[in-house]
TIVOMAR-140865 format. One record per residue (C-alpha): residue number from 1; x, y, z. Coordinates in Angstrom, 1 decimal, always signed. Example, Ala and Ser with C-alpha at 12.3 -4.5 7.8 and 13.67 -1.06 7.14 Angstrom:
% TIVOMAR-140865
    n       x       y       z
    1   +12.3    -4.5    +7.8
    2   +13.7    -1.1    +7.1
END
This chain:
% TIVOMAR-140865
    n       x       y       z
    1    -0.1  +177.3   -33.3
    2    +1.7  +177.8   -30.1
    3    +4.1  +180.5   -30.0
    4    +3.2  +181.7   -33.5
    5    +1.9  +185.2   -34.8
    6    +0.9  +185.2   -38.0
    7    -1.1  +188.1   -40.1
    8    -1.4  +189.1   -43.8
    9    -3.2  +187.4   -46.6
   10    -2.0  +183.9   -46.8
   11    -1.7  +183.6   -50.7
   12    +0.9  +186.4   -50.6
   13    +4.6  +185.5   -50.3
   14    +5.6  +185.0   -47.0
   15    +8.0  +186.6   -44.5
   16    +9.3  +184.5   -41.5
   17   +10.9  +186.4   -38.5
   18   +13.3  +184.7   -36.0
   19   +13.8  +186.8   -32.9
   20   +17.4  +186.5   -30.9
   21   +18.3  +185.2   -27.7
   22   +16.4  +186.1   -24.5
   23   +13.6  +187.4   -26.1
   24   +10.1  +186.5   -27.8
   25    +8.3  +186.9   -31.0
   26    +6.6  +189.8   -29.6
   27    +9.8  +192.2   -30.6
   28    +8.7  +192.0   -34.3
   29    +5.1  +193.8   -33.6
   30    +6.2  +197.2   -35.6
   31    +7.4  +194.9   -38.7
   32    +3.8  +193.0   -38.8
   33    +2.2  +196.1   -38.5
   34    +4.1  +197.5   -41.2
   35    +4.2  +194.6   -43.7
   36    +0.9  +192.9   -43.2
   37    -1.0  +194.7   -45.8
   38    +1.3  +193.6   -48.3
   39    +3.2  +190.2   -47.1
   40    +1.6  +187.0   -45.2
   41    +3.7  +187.7   -41.9
   42    +4.7  +185.1   -39.3
   43    +7.0  +185.6   -36.0
   44    +7.7  +182.9   -34.2
   45    +8.8  +181.7   -30.8
   46   +12.0  +179.9   -30.6
   47   +12.2  +176.9   -28.7
   48   +12.8  +177.6   -25.0
   49   +11.6  +180.9   -25.4
   50    +8.1  +182.3   -24.5
   51    +5.5  +180.4   -25.3
   52    +7.8  +177.4   -25.7
   53    +9.8  +177.7   -22.4
   54    +8.0  +175.3   -20.4
   55    +8.6  +172.9   -23.7
   56   +12.2  +172.4   -22.6
   57   +15.7  +174.3   -23.6
   58   +16.8  +176.0   -26.5
   59   +18.1  +173.5   -29.3
   60   +19.1  +174.5   -32.9
   61   +17.6  +171.2   -34.4
   62   +14.4  +171.9   -32.5
   63   +14.0  +175.4   -33.8
   64   +14.9  +174.7   -37.2
   65   +12.5  +171.7   -37.4
   66    +9.4  +174.1   -36.1
   67   +10.4  +176.7   -38.7
   68   +10.4  +174.3   -41.4
   69    +7.3  +173.0   -40.3
   70    +5.6  +176.6   -40.4
   71    +6.8  +177.2   -43.8
   72    +5.5  +173.9   -45.4
   73    +2.3  +174.3   -43.3
   74    +1.3  +177.7   -43.4
   75    +2.5  +179.5   -46.5
   76    +1.2  +179.2   -50.1
   77    +4.1  +177.8   -51.9
   78    +6.2  +176.3   -49.2
   79    +8.8  +179.1   -48.9
   80    +9.5  +182.3   -47.5
   81   +11.9  +185.2   -46.8
   82   +13.6  +184.3   -43.4
   83   +14.6  +187.6   -41.3
   84   +16.9  +186.3   -38.5
   85   +18.2  +188.4   -35.7
   86   +21.4  +187.3   -33.5
   87   +19.9  +183.9   -32.5
   88   +17.3  +184.0   -35.2
   89   +20.1  +184.7   -38.0
   90   +22.2  +181.5   -36.9
   91   +18.6  +179.4   -37.1
   92   +17.6  +180.9   -40.3
   93   +21.0  +179.9   -41.8
   94   +20.8  +176.1   -40.6
   95   +17.1  +176.1   -41.8
   96   +18.7  +177.2   -45.2
   97   +21.1  +174.5   -45.0
   98   +19.1  +171.7   -43.8
   99   +15.9  +173.1   -45.9
  100   +17.1  +174.7   -49.0
  101   +13.7  +174.6   -50.8
  102   +12.4  +176.6   -47.8
  103   +13.8  +179.4   -48.2
  104   +13.9  +182.1   -51.0
  105   +15.9  +184.6   -49.1
  106   +17.6  +185.7   -46.0
  107   +17.8  +188.7   -44.4
  108   +20.5  +188.5   -41.5
  109   +21.5  +191.1   -38.4
  110   +23.7  +190.3   -35.6
  111   +25.4  +187.6   -36.8
  112   +29.0  +186.8   -37.4
  113   +31.9  +184.7   -39.0
  114   +33.8  +183.8   -35.9
  115   +31.5  +183.4   -32.8
  116   +33.9  +183.5   -30.1
  117   +31.5  +181.9   -27.4
  118   +33.7  +179.7   -25.2
  119   +32.2  +178.4   -22.0
  120   +33.8  +181.1   -19.9
  121   +32.9  +184.5   -22.1
  122   +29.3  +182.8   -22.6
  123   +28.3  +182.3   -19.2
  124   +29.6  +186.2   -18.4
  125   +27.9  +187.6   -21.4
  126   +24.9  +185.5   -20.7
  127   +24.5  +187.1   -16.9
  128   +25.0  +190.5   -18.1
  129   +23.4  +190.3   -21.7
  130   +20.1  +192.2   -20.9
  131   +22.4  +195.3   -19.3
  132   +24.5  +195.1   -22.2
  133   +21.0  +195.2   -24.6
  134   +19.9  +198.4   -22.9
  135   +23.4  +199.9   -23.3
  136   +23.2  +199.5   -26.9
  137   +19.8  +201.1   -27.7
  138   +18.9  +204.0   -29.5
  139   +16.9  +206.6   -28.0
  140   +13.9  +208.3   -29.8
  141   +13.3  +212.0   -30.0
  142    +9.8  +211.1   -29.5
  143    +9.0  +210.3   -26.0
  144    +5.8  +208.7   -26.5
  145    +7.4  +206.3   -29.1
  146   +10.3  +205.9   -26.7
  147    +8.3  +204.6   -24.1
  148    +6.4  +202.0   -26.5
  149    +9.8  +200.7   -27.2
  150   +10.8  +200.5   -23.5
  151    +7.3  +198.5   -22.4
  152    +7.7  +196.3   -25.8
  153   +11.8  +195.8   -24.7
  154   +10.4  +194.9   -20.7
  155    +7.5  +192.8   -22.0
  156   +10.1  +190.6   -24.1
  157   +12.2  +190.6   -21.1
  158    +9.7  +189.4   -19.0
  159    +8.3  +186.1   -21.4
  160   +11.3  +185.1   -22.7
  161   +11.5  +182.4   -20.2
  162   +15.0  +181.4   -20.9
  163   +17.5  +180.4   -18.1
  164   +21.3  +181.8   -17.6
  165   +22.3  +178.5   -18.3
  166   +20.5  +178.0   -21.1
  167   +21.8  +181.1   -22.7
  168   +25.1  +180.3   -22.0
  169   +24.6  +177.0   -23.9
  170   +23.3  +179.1   -27.0
  171   +26.6  +181.2   -27.3
  172   +28.6  +178.1   -27.0
  173   +26.7  +176.4   -29.6
  174   +27.2  +179.1   -31.7
  175   +31.1  +179.0   -31.0
  176   +31.3  +175.2   -32.1
  177   +29.1  +175.3   -35.3
  178   +29.3  +178.7   -36.9
  179   +30.8  +177.4   -40.0
  180   +28.4  +174.7   -40.6
  181   +25.5  +177.1   -40.4
  182   +27.4  +179.3   -42.8
  183   +26.9  +176.6   -45.2
  184   +23.3  +177.0   -45.5
  185   +23.7  +180.9   -46.9
  186   +25.4  +179.0   -49.9
  187   +22.2  +177.7   -50.9
  188   +20.5  +180.8   -51.5
  189   +20.5  +183.2   -54.3
  190   +23.3  +185.8   -53.5
  191   +21.1  +188.8   -54.7
  192   +18.6  +187.5   -52.3
  193   +20.9  +187.5   -49.2
  194   +21.6  +190.7   -47.2
  195   +23.6  +190.9   -44.0
  196   +23.5  +194.0   -41.5
  197   +26.1  +195.0   -39.0
  198   +24.9  +196.9   -36.3
  199   +27.3  +199.6   -35.6
  200   +26.5  +199.5   -31.7
  201   +28.4  +196.1   -31.6
  202   +31.3  +196.7   -33.9
  203   +33.5  +196.4   -30.6
  204   +31.5  +194.2   -28.5
  205   +33.3  +191.2   -27.2
  206   +30.9  +188.7   -29.0
  207   +31.0  +190.2   -32.5
  208   +33.2  +192.7   -34.4
  209   +33.5  +194.9   -37.6
  210   +36.3  +192.7   -39.6
  211   +34.2  +189.0   -38.8
  212   +30.9  +190.4   -39.6
  213   +31.9  +192.0   -42.8
  214   +33.8  +189.0   -43.5
  215   +30.4  +186.8   -43.2
  216   +28.7  +188.9   -46.0
  217   +31.9  +189.7   -48.2
  218   +34.0  +186.4   -48.1
  219   +31.8  +183.6   -46.7
  220   +28.3  +184.8   -48.8
  221   +29.4  +186.7   -51.5
  222   +27.5  +189.9   -50.7
  223   +28.0  +193.2   -49.5
  224   +27.6  +193.9   -45.8
  225   +25.5  +196.9   -44.7
  226   +26.6  +198.6   -41.7
  227   +24.1  +200.5   -39.9
  228   +24.2  +203.2   -36.9
  229   +21.5  +201.3   -34.5
  230   +21.7  +198.8   -31.9
  231   +22.0  +194.9   -31.7
  232   +18.0  +194.9   -31.6
  233   +17.4  +197.8   -34.4
  234   +13.9  +196.1   -35.3
  235   +12.8  +197.6   -32.2
  236   +14.7  +200.4   -32.1
  237   +14.1  +201.5   -35.6
  238   +11.6  +199.9   -36.7
  239   +10.4  +201.7   -39.8
  240   +14.1  +201.6   -41.3
  241   +14.0  +197.6   -40.3
  242   +10.9  +197.2   -41.9
  243   +11.6  +199.2   -45.3
  244   +14.8  +196.7   -45.5
  245   +12.8  +193.9   -45.4
  246   +10.0  +195.0   -47.6
  247   +12.7  +196.1   -50.2
  248   +14.2  +192.5   -50.1
  249   +10.7  +190.6   -49.9
  250    +9.7  +193.0   -53.0
  251   +12.4  +191.8   -55.2
  252   +12.1  +188.2   -54.3
  253    +8.5  +188.3   -55.1
  254    +9.2  +189.9   -58.4
  255   +11.5  +187.1   -59.4
  256    +9.1  +184.4   -58.4
  257    +6.5  +186.1   -60.4
  258    +8.3  +186.1   -63.4
  259    +9.6  +182.7   -63.2
  260    +5.8  +181.6   -62.6
  261    +5.3  +183.5   -65.7
  262    +7.8  +181.8   -67.7
  263    +7.1  +178.5   -66.4
  264    +3.1  +179.1   -67.9
  265    +4.3  +180.6   -71.0
  266    +6.5  +177.5   -71.6
  267    +3.4  +175.3   -70.8
  268    +1.1  +177.0   -72.9
  269    +3.7  +176.7   -76.0
  270    +4.2  +173.2   -75.4
  271    +0.1  +172.6   -75.5
  272    +0.4  +174.4   -78.6
  273    +2.8  +172.0   -79.9
  274    +1.1  +169.1   -78.8
  275    -2.5  +169.8   -80.1
  276    -3.6  +170.3   -76.7
  277    -6.3  +172.9   -75.4
  278    -3.8  +175.5   -73.5
  279    -4.2  +175.6   -69.8
  280    -4.3  +178.9   -68.2
  281    -3.0  +177.9   -64.5
  282    +0.1  +175.5   -65.9
  283    +1.2  +175.5   -62.0
  284    -2.1  +174.6   -60.4
  285    -4.1  +171.7   -59.4
  286    -7.4  +171.7   -61.5
  287   -10.4  +171.9   -59.1
  288   -13.1  +170.5   -61.3
  289   -13.5  +167.4   -63.8
  290   -12.4  +168.0   -67.5
  291   -16.1  +167.0   -68.7
  292   -17.6  +169.4   -65.9
  293   -17.8  +172.7   -65.4
  294   -18.9  +174.1   -61.5
  295   -22.5  +175.4   -61.9
  296   -21.5  +178.4   -60.3
  297   -19.4  +179.5   -63.2
  298   -21.8  +178.2   -65.8
  299   -24.4  +180.4   -64.4
  300   -21.8  +183.4   -63.9
  301   -20.8  +183.1   -67.6
  302   -24.6  +182.6   -68.8
  303   -25.9  +185.5   -66.7
  304   -23.1  +188.0   -68.0
  305   -23.7  +187.5   -71.7
  306   -20.7  +185.2   -72.2
  307   -22.1  +181.9   -72.5
  308   -19.8  +181.0   -75.4
  309   -16.9  +180.8   -72.7
  310   -18.6  +177.8   -71.1
  311   -16.9  +175.4   -73.4
  312   -13.9  +177.2   -72.8
  313   -14.3  +177.1   -69.2
  314   -14.5  +173.5   -69.4
  315   -11.2  +172.9   -71.2
  316    -9.8  +175.3   -68.7
  317   -11.2  +173.2   -66.0
  318   -11.8  +176.6   -64.2
  319   -13.3  +177.6   -60.9
  320   -14.3  +181.3   -59.7
  321   -11.5  +181.3   -56.9
  322    -9.3  +180.0   -59.1
  323    -9.8  +183.0   -61.6
  324   -10.2  +185.4   -58.9
  325    -6.9  +184.4   -57.6
  326    -5.0  +184.9   -60.6
  327    -6.7  +188.2   -61.2
  328    -5.7  +189.3   -57.7
  329    -2.1  +188.2   -58.2
  330    -1.4  +189.3   -61.7
  331    -3.5  +192.3   -61.9
  332    -5.7  +193.4   -64.8
  333    -3.4  +194.1   -67.3
  334    -1.5  +190.4   -67.4
  335    -4.6  +189.3   -66.4
  336    -6.2  +190.0   -69.9
  337    -3.1  +189.1   -71.7
  338    -3.1  +185.6   -69.9
  339    -6.9  +185.1   -71.0
  340    -5.8  +186.0   -74.7
  341    -3.1  +183.2   -74.3
  342    -5.3  +180.9   -73.1
  343    -7.9  +180.9   -76.1
  344   -10.2  +183.8   -75.2
  345    -9.7  +185.7   -78.9
  346   -12.4  +188.6   -78.1
  347   -11.1  +191.7   -76.5
  348   -14.6  +192.4   -75.5
  349   -15.2  +189.4   -74.0
  350   -11.6  +189.5   -72.2
  351   -12.8  +192.6   -70.6
  352   -16.4  +191.6   -69.7
  353   -14.9  +188.5   -67.8
  354   -12.3  +190.2   -66.1
  355   -14.8  +192.9   -64.9
  356   -16.9  +189.8   -63.6
  357   -14.4  +188.1   -62.2
  358   -13.3  +191.7   -60.6
  359   -16.6  +191.5   -58.7
  360   -16.0  +188.0   -57.4
  361   -12.9  +189.1   -56.0
  362   -14.2  +191.7   -53.7
  363   -17.1  +189.2   -52.7
  364   -14.3  +186.8   -51.9
  365   -12.2  +189.7   -50.0
  366    -9.1  +189.6   -52.4
END
């Protein structure tokens, strides 16, 4: 997809990054590098920016529609933690308002409850926007690191493609519709919403500490965190920003895993009560017919001394990729328990099957 940067294992929990006005998805390069080994990361050019600048001006409804499409089409479970910086924060809130099922959590920074976006002020700020952003930036003591950040900063400026008039229109839009966007946050679990206030903008003309903390505490019911950083602190404090995202993403992933486990255990119990053969994967579409075991898994069981489990595999409608994914997601201990719950009574059989599937996982690159 044009204007999309994607990395990490698509089977893992997803994080969608939405950039500030007048930059591009490339501003999140450090976060993608830090988080790609643990999460499925997606950074998106917003409408009117970067590769999408030639397609027309920025508009909230277009940016929200595109972000929703990315989550639906590119993530495994059709939901993502959405990280929004400034303009990206407002887009993330509106995304949650319009498509609540797609947003598992929100990390917002550089947003405010009352955006003073009147036309005259917006035009003035838009004209001097980049100079203001440069003044807010924090300088690294590492000269090489600072040079890298400066180069990326200038690259984003060169690529953003947005005009001053469209920038001013963004500010006016925020001023007129802030209250609507805030409603979206109420659709996300409170413990999965975090709001950060860059200290450098507390006394700025568009944001202030009072409004920013009101956004967090009074409107969203969460505590606002003040960080001694600039407006685009994902660039100037990349490690700190990445760790904030990682901590929230892990908390959400743990909650979702527990939810899925509960649903599966409930399904197993329901199967037992109804006299049905317990299904190991209550949340997964069967990949094989009930009366047919794929030849690959039958051959594997027979060659591994587990021929007695062929009938069990038939009842479970299993495939090798399905088993390998479960072992990869759950870990060995939970996988062994899942096998026991699903009807593999002998510990030795469970251990042997786990070892065999572990080798399959490696061959599949999991």
